[in-house]
C-alpha positions as CSV (number, residue, x, y, z in Angstrom):
1,I,53.3,18.3,35.5
2,S,56.4,19.4,33.7
3,R,56.6,23.2,33.3
4,D,59.5,22.6,30.9
5,S,57.4,20.7,28.3
6,R,54.9,23.5,28.1
7,V,57.7,26.0,27.4
8,V,59.1,23.8,24.6
9,A,55.6,23.3,23.1
10,G,55.0,27.1,23.2
11,G,58.3,27.9,21.7
12,C,57.8,25.4,18.9
13,A,54.4,26.9,18.2
14,G,55.9,30.4,18.1
15,A,53.8,31.5,21.0
16,G,56.6,32.6,23.4
17,E,56.8,36.3,22.7
18,A,53.8,37.4,24.9
19,P,55.0,35.5,28.0
20,R,58.6,36.7,27.5
21,D,57.3,40.3,27.3
22,A,55.3,39.8,30.5
23,A,58.5,38.5,32.3
24,E,60.5,41.5,31.1
25,G,57.7,43.8,32.2
26,E,58.1,42.3,35.7
27,G,61.8,43.1,35.7
28,F,63.3,39.9,34.4
29,S,66.2,40.8,32.1
30,R,66.2,40.2,28.4
31,D,69.7,38.6,29.0
32,L,67.9,35.7,30.8
33,C,67.5,32.8,28.4
34,S,64.2,32.8,26.5
35,Y,63.3,29.4,27.9
36,A,63.2,30.7,31.5
37,R,61.6,34.1,30.5
38,T,58.8,32.2,28.6
39,D,57.9,30.1,31.7
40,L,58.2,33.0,34.1
41,G,55.9,35.0,31.8
42,C,53.5,32.1,31.8
43,A,53.6,32.1,35.6
44,I,53.0,35.8,35.7
45,T,50.1,35.8,33.3
46,G,48.5,32.5,34.3
47,R,48.4,31.5,30.6
48,T,50.6,29.0,28.8
49,P,50.8,28.3,25.0
50,G,49.7,24.8,25.8
51,G,46.7,25.7,28.0
52,R,46.4,26.5,31.7
53,L,48.6,24.7,34.2
54,P,47.3,23.9,37.7
55,R,48.8,25.7,40.6
56,P,51.7,23.5,41.8
57,D,51.7,21.9,45.3
58,L,55.5,21.4,45.0
59,L,58.2,22.7,42.7
60,C,61.1,20.4,42.1
61,A,64.4,21.0,40.2
62,C,67.6,19.0,39.8
63,T,71.1,20.4,40.3
64,N,72.7,18.7,37.3
65,I,71.4,21.3,34.9
66,C,72.3,24.8,34.0
67,Q,72.6,27.5,36.7
68,T,69.8,29.5,35.1
69,V,67.2,26.8,35.9
70,L,68.1,26.9,39.5
71,Y,67.5,30.7,39.6
72,W,64.4,30.3,37.5
73,Y,62.9,27.8,39.8
74,R,63.9,29.9,42.9
75,A,61.7,32.7,41.5
76,L,58.6,30.5,41.2
77,P,57.8,29.8,44.9
78,R,57.1,33.5,45.4
79,R,54.6,33.4,42.5
80,F,52.9,30.2,43.5
81,G,53.4,30.0,47.3
82,A,54.6,26.4,46.8
83,P,57.7,25.0,48.3
84,L,60.8,24.3,46.2
85,V,62.8,21.2,46.6
86,L,66.2,21.0,44.9
87,V,67.2,17.4,44.3
88,D,71.0,17.0,44.2
89,T,71.5,14.6,41.3
90,P,74.9,13.4,40.1
91,F,76.1,14.0,36.6
92,V,76.0,10.8,34.6
93,H,79.1,10.2,32.5
94,G,78.8,8.3,29.3
95,T,75.7,7.1,27.4
96,E,74.7,4.1,29.5
97,P,72.0,4.7,32.1
98,T,72.8,3.7,35.6
99,P,70.8,0.6,36.7
100,R,69.6,2.3,39.9
101,P,69.9,5.9,41.1
102,P,72.1,6.6,44.1
103,A,70.4,6.1,47.4
104,R,70.7,9.8,48.2
105,V,68.6,10.7,45.2
106,V,65.9,8.3,46.3
107,E,66.0,9.8,49.8
108,Q,65.6,13.3,48.4
109,L,62.6,12.3,46.4
110,E,61.0,10.7,49.5
111,E,61.7,14.0,51.3
112,A,60.1,16.0,48.5
113,S,57.0,13.7,48.7
114,A,56.8,14.5,52.4
115,V,57.1,18.2,51.8
116,A,54.3,18.0,49.2
117,G,52.2,16.0,51.6
118,V,52.1,13.0,49.4
119,K,52.3,9.6,51.0
120,Q,55.4,7.7,49.8
121,S,53.4,4.7,48.7
122,S,51.5,6.8,46.3
123,C,54.4,8.8,45.0
124,K,55.0,7.6,41.4
125,S,58.5,9.3,41.2
126,V,59.9,7.2,44.1
127,E,58.1,4.0,43.0
128,S,59.4,4.3,39.5
129,L,63.0,4.2,40.8
């Protein structure tokens, strides 16, 4: 389940203020982007603008995104007691998708499956590659 899509949906619905206030009440700075504060607030309160999210078995983030996301996802394991796996993904230049991801990305997703206790054959992320 993508935490990100819930944040976007809540922001579009104008329902992000309460979770952001909850995050700030827990000490997260107002200088932190509202996207991260909204999700952190949802994790703190257990409520999201799009409904409840199940407790994650595994948190996964990629490294080809902004630095804030890395710090944001590093705060979530303390809240949920779930392991965090950072998948080192290369930046893709241009507009054409690569035909297959680099082998190291596939290996990291397989490792993430093992950390989550999911058999590789049933892991849709790896199979879809």
